[in-house]
C-alpha positions as CSV (number, residue, x, y, z in Angstrom):
1,F,13.5,-25.6,-31.6
2,G,14.9,-22.1,-32.0
3,E,14.7,-19.2,-29.5
4,R,13.4,-19.6,-26.0
5,I,11.7,-16.4,-24.7
6,Q,11.3,-15.7,-21.0
7,F,8.6,-13.3,-19.9
8,E,8.4,-11.3,-16.7
9,S,5.7,-12.2,-14.1
10,D,2.9,-9.7,-14.0
11,E,1.0,-10.9,-10.9
12,G,0.7,-7.4,-9.5
13,D,-0.7,-5.9,-12.8
14,D,2.5,-3.8,-13.2
15,E,1.9,-1.6,-16.3
16,A,5.6,-1.4,-17.0
17,V,6.0,-5.2,-17.0
18,A,2.9,-5.6,-19.1
19,A,4.2,-3.1,-21.7
20,E,7.6,-4.8,-21.8
21,N,6.0,-8.3,-22.3
22,A,3.7,-6.9,-25.0
23,K,6.8,-5.5,-26.8
24,V,8.6,-8.8,-26.6
25,V,5.6,-10.6,-28.0
26,R,5.4,-8.1,-30.9
27,V,9.2,-8.1,-31.7
28,R,10.4,-11.6,-30.9
29,V,7.5,-14.0,-31.2
30,P,6.7,-15.2,-34.7
31,A,3.3,-14.2,-36.1
32,G,1.8,-17.7,-36.0
33,L,2.7,-18.3,-32.3
34,R,1.8,-14.6,-31.5
35,H,-1.7,-15.1,-33.0
36,A,-2.1,-18.4,-31.1
37,L,-1.3,-16.7,-27.8
38,A,-3.9,-14.0,-28.6
39,S,-6.7,-16.3,-29.7
40,C,-6.4,-19.9,-28.6
41,H,-8.2,-19.6,-25.2
42,T,-11.6,-19.1,-23.5
43,V,-10.8,-16.0,-21.6
44,T,-13.4,-13.2,-21.5
45,T,-13.3,-9.6,-20.2
46,L,-15.5,-7.9,-17.6
47,R,-16.6,-4.3,-18.1
48,N,-13.9,-3.1,-15.8
49,G,-11.2,-4.9,-17.9
50,T,-10.7,-7.9,-15.6
51,L,-9.8,-11.1,-17.4
52,V,-11.9,-14.1,-16.4
53,G,-11.1,-17.7,-17.2
54,N,-8.6,-20.5,-16.6
55,Q,-5.7,-19.1,-14.7
56,V,-3.1,-20.5,-17.1
57,E,-4.9,-19.0,-20.0
58,V,-5.4,-15.7,-18.2
59,S,-1.7,-15.5,-17.7
60,M,-1.1,-16.2,-21.4
61,V,-3.5,-13.5,-22.5
62,K,-2.1,-10.9,-20.1
63,T,1.4,-11.6,-21.4
64,A,0.3,-11.3,-25.0
65,G,-1.4,-8.0,-24.2
66,W,-4.1,-8.2,-26.9
67,R,-7.5,-6.6,-26.3
68,I,-10.5,-9.0,-26.3
69,G,-13.8,-8.1,-27.9
70,E,-16.9,-10.3,-28.4
71,T,-15.6,-11.8,-31.6
72,S,-12.5,-9.9,-32.3
73,L,-8.9,-9.5,-30.9
74,T,-6.7,-6.5,-31.3
75,S,-3.0,-6.2,-30.8
76,P,-1.7,-3.5,-28.3
77,S,-0.5,-1.3,-31.1
78,G,-3.7,-1.7,-33.1
79,D,-1.9,-2.8,-36.3
80,E,-3.1,-6.5,-36.0
81,S,-6.6,-7.8,-35.5
82,L,-8.2,-11.2,-35.6
83,E,-11.8,-12.3,-36.1
84,V,-12.8,-15.4,-34.1
85,V,-14.9,-17.5,-36.5
86,K,-15.0,-20.8,-34.7
87,K,-14.0,-22.1,-31.2
88,L,-13.0,-25.6,-30.3
89,D,-13.7,-26.1,-26.6
90,F,-11.2,-28.2,-24.5
91,D,-11.9,-31.9,-24.8
92,H,-10.6,-34.1,-22.0
93,H,-10.4,-37.1,-24.3
94,R,-8.5,-35.3,-27.1
95,M,-6.6,-33.2,-24.6
96,T,-6.8,-30.2,-27.0
97,S,-8.6,-27.0,-27.5
98,G,-8.5,-24.7,-30.5
99,V,-9.8,-21.8,-32.6
100,V,-10.2,-20.7,-36.2
101,V,-9.5,-17.0,-36.8
102,R,-9.3,-14.7,-39.8
103,C,-6.6,-12.1,-40.0
104,A,-8.2,-8.7,-40.9
105,Q,-5.0,-7.5,-42.6
106,T,-4.3,-10.5,-44.8
107,Q,-7.7,-12.3,-44.8
108,E,-5.9,-15.5,-44.0
109,L,-8.0,-18.2,-42.3
110,K,-5.9,-20.1,-39.7
111,V,-6.5,-23.0,-37.3
112,Y,-4.6,-23.0,-34.0
113,I,-4.7,-26.0,-31.7
114,K,-3.3,-26.0,-28.2
115,G,-2.9,-29.1,-25.9
116,S,-0.7,-31.5,-24.1
117,Y,2.7,-31.7,-25.8
118,E,2.3,-35.4,-26.4
119,K,-1.1,-35.0,-28.1
120,V,0.0,-32.1,-30.2
121,E,3.0,-34.2,-31.4
122,A,0.7,-37.1,-32.2
123,I,-1.7,-35.1,-34.4
124,A,0.8,-32.9,-36.2
125,D,2.5,-33.8,-39.4
126,A,5.7,-35.7,-38.6
127,G,7.8,-33.5,-40.9
128,S,6.9,-30.4,-38.8
129,V,8.0,-32.0,-35.5
130,P,11.5,-30.6,-34.4
131,V,14.1,-33.3,-34.1
132,D,14.7,-32.3,-30.4
133,Y,11.0,-32.2,-29.6
134,D,11.0,-35.1,-27.1
135,T,14.2,-34.1,-25.5
136,V,13.1,-30.5,-25.0
137,T,9.6,-31.3,-23.8
138,Q,10.7,-34.0,-21.3
139,R,13.5,-31.8,-19.9
140,C,11.0,-28.9,-19.4
141,A,8.5,-31.3,-17.7
142,K,11.2,-32.6,-15.4
143,D,12.1,-29.0,-14.5
144,G,8.5,-28.6,-13.2
145,Y,7.0,-26.7,-16.1
146,Y,3.5,-27.1,-17.3
147,V,4.2,-27.7,-21.0
148,L,1.7,-27.2,-23.8
149,G,2.2,-27.6,-27.5
150,I,0.8,-25.3,-30.2
151,A,0.2,-26.3,-33.8
152,H,-1.5,-24.5,-36.7
153,K,-2.5,-24.7,-40.4
154,S,-4.1,-22.5,-43.0
155,L,-7.6,-23.0,-44.5
156,P,-8.8,-21.8,-47.9
157,H,-9.6,-18.1,-47.3
158,N,-12.9,-18.3,-49.3
159,L,-14.6,-20.9,-47.1
160,T,-18.2,-19.9,-46.4
161,P,-19.4,-19.7,-42.8
162,Q,-21.6,-22.8,-43.5
163,Q,-18.7,-24.8,-44.9
164,L,-16.6,-23.9,-41.8
165,A,-19.4,-24.9,-39.5
166,D,-19.7,-28.2,-41.2
167,M,-16.0,-29.1,-40.8
168,S,-15.5,-31.8,-38.2
169,R,-13.0,-31.4,-35.4
170,D,-11.0,-34.3,-36.8
171,S,-10.5,-32.5,-40.1
172,L,-9.6,-29.3,-38.3
173,E,-7.0,-31.2,-36.2
174,S,-5.4,-32.9,-39.2
175,G,-2.5,-31.6,-41.3
176,L,-1.1,-29.4,-38.6
177,S,2.4,-28.0,-38.2
178,I,4.0,-27.4,-34.8
179,C,4.8,-23.8,-34.2
180,G,6.0,-23.8,-30.6
181,L,5.7,-24.7,-27.0
182,L,4.2,-22.8,-24.0
183,L,5.9,-23.2,-20.7
184,F,4.1,-22.2,-17.5
185,R,5.6,-22.1,-14.0
186,N,3.1,-22.3,-11.2
187,E,5.1,-21.7,-8.1
188,M,4.3,-23.9,-5.1
189,K,3.1,-22.1,-2.0
190,K,5.9,-21.8,0.5
191,D,4.1,-23.6,3.2
192,S,3.2,-26.7,1.1
193,P,6.2,-28.8,2.2
194,D,5.5,-28.0,5.8
195,A,1.8,-29.0,5.4
196,I,2.9,-32.3,3.8
197,R,5.4,-32.9,6.6
198,E,2.7,-32.4,9.3
199,L,0.3,-34.7,7.5
200,R,3.0,-37.4,7.4
201,K,3.6,-36.9,11.2
202,G,-0.1,-37.6,11.7
203,S,0.2,-40.9,9.7
204,I,-1.8,-39.4,6.8
205,R,-0.5,-40.6,3.4
206,S,-0.4,-38.0,0.7
207,V,-0.3,-38.6,-3.1
208,I,-0.4,-36.4,-6.2
209,C,-3.3,-36.9,-8.6
210,T,-2.9,-34.5,-11.6
211,G,-4.0,-34.0,-15.1
212,D,-0.5,-33.0,-15.9
213,N,2.4,-35.0,-17.3
214,A,4.0,-37.6,-15.1
215,L,7.4,-36.0,-15.2
216,T,6.0,-32.6,-14.0
217,G,4.0,-34.4,-11.3
218,I,7.2,-36.1,-10.1
219,S,9.1,-32.8,-10.1
220,I,6.3,-31.1,-8.0
221,G,6.2,-34.1,-5.7
222,R,9.9,-33.7,-4.9
223,Q,9.5,-30.0,-4.2
224,C,6.7,-30.6,-1.7
225,G,8.1,-33.8,-0.1
226,I,5.5,-36.3,-1.4
227,V,8.3,-37.8,-3.6
228,A,11.3,-38.4,-1.4
229,Q,14.5,-36.5,-2.5
230,K,16.9,-39.4,-1.9
231,R,14.7,-42.3,-3.1
232,R,14.5,-43.5,-6.6
233,I,11.1,-43.4,-8.3
234,L,10.0,-45.6,-11.2
235,L,7.4,-44.5,-13.8
236,G,4.9,-47.1,-15.0
237,D,3.4,-46.9,-18.5
238,L,2.0,-49.3,-21.0
239,A,4.6,-50.5,-23.5
240,K,4.1,-49.1,-26.9
241,G,2.7,-51.7,-29.3
242,S,1.7,-54.0,-26.5
243,G,-2.0,-53.7,-27.2
244,G,-2.6,-52.4,-23.8
245,G,-1.4,-55.4,-21.9
246,E,2.2,-54.9,-20.8
247,L,3.0,-52.6,-18.0
248,Q,6.6,-51.4,-18.0
249,W,8.6,-49.5,-15.3
250,R,11.5,-47.2,-16.0
251,D,13.6,-44.7,-14.1
252,P,12.6,-41.3,-15.5
253,D,15.9,-39.8,-14.3
254,V,17.8,-42.1,-16.6
255,D,17.5,-41.2,-20.3
256,G,16.9,-44.3,-22.4
257,G,17.0,-46.6,-19.4
258,D,15.9,-50.2,-19.7
259,A,12.6,-51.5,-18.3
260,C,12.9,-52.9,-14.8
261,D,10.8,-55.1,-12.5
262,A,9.2,-52.9,-9.8
263,L,8.7,-56.0,-7.6
264,A,12.3,-57.1,-7.8
265,P,14.3,-56.8,-4.5
266,A,16.7,-54.3,-6.1
267,F,13.7,-51.9,-6.6
268,A,11.7,-52.7,-3.5
269,D,12.4,-49.3,-1.9
270,C,11.5,-47.3,-5.0
271,Q,8.4,-45.1,-5.0
272,L,6.1,-45.4,-8.0
273,A,4.4,-43.0,-10.4
274,V,1.8,-44.1,-13.1
275,T,0.3,-42.7,-16.2
276,Q,-3.4,-42.8,-16.9
277,S,-3.1,-45.9,-19.1
278,A,-0.9,-47.6,-16.4
279,W,-3.5,-46.9,-13.7
280,R,-6.3,-48.2,-15.9
281,H,-4.3,-51.4,-16.3
282,L,-3.7,-51.7,-12.6
283,H,-7.3,-50.9,-11.8
284,G,-8.3,-54.0,-13.8
285,N,-5.6,-56.2,-12.3
286,A,-6.3,-56.3,-8.6
287,A,-3.6,-58.8,-7.6
288,E,-0.9,-56.7,-9.3
289,L,-2.2,-53.5,-7.7
290,E,-2.4,-55.1,-4.3
291,E,1.4,-55.7,-4.3
292,I,2.4,-52.1,-5.1
293,W,-0.4,-49.7,-4.1
294,T,1.3,-48.4,-0.9
295,R,4.3,-47.3,-3.1
296,L,2.2,-45.3,-5.6
297,V,2.7,-41.6,-5.0
298,V,2.0,-39.9,-8.4
299,F,-1.0,-40.5,-10.6
300,A,-0.6,-38.5,-13.9
301,R,-2.8,-37.5,-16.8
302,M,-5.9,-38.3,-14.7
303,K,-9.3,-37.1,-16.0
304,P,-12.4,-36.0,-14.1
305,E,-14.1,-39.3,-14.5
């Protein structure tokens, strides 16, 4: 990865902060990533200018500073505009959303896909994945960031509306190149650790169930006290290439650490976190789950169902 750009928080709708962020987007953010920030979302605008939608996406759109029309998007300076020609709604199974836009200035037709950083890496062309992708994304997740990947590709500019409508989502999400990461920091409420502490005093056990990455969930758990600061935690996931049958436990704080036995006496005091696939495995193996369920404190990449 190249440059990392930090934006100022604009929670109070400060015009000066908004103007500075828009300037940074225009000057320092590459065109592909800039257009993704402006277009790859489901945010709409009320008559009074209020942005409505997912709060993460609202924050992204506010930072970009682009004006939202019914089917068009315009940069703050007015020298760039995009026509939205197709939207790909967020899919819980794919863990992606996307958009197809046409640039009014160049007539280029572009696809932008946004999603979990693991999924974006999986569907992007291998040659476009930075060599430090895993290292950077995992470090950011451990630091408590909500990490999303962005990928894009060009389509033939002369595609007809019908041809575009007939294109499957699989075809739109193939042949992509990674163009960047989005890092969001959702600060915890100051009274959250106190609330968790009071629940614990009342013998109420708290856990984290999140759609986010396991490393981010562990980081947030440590901040609020659900994950103990001075205790080790092991992360359970299905072994790659195991055909869905072998659950492995590793210490996420040890890079490249070997798999370990969560039931061994040496790890008996460790708290446990699980990915969605690991939980699915445990849910189907009652005897295995019975031995460890009281130690499970983080459930990651969970879906509504």
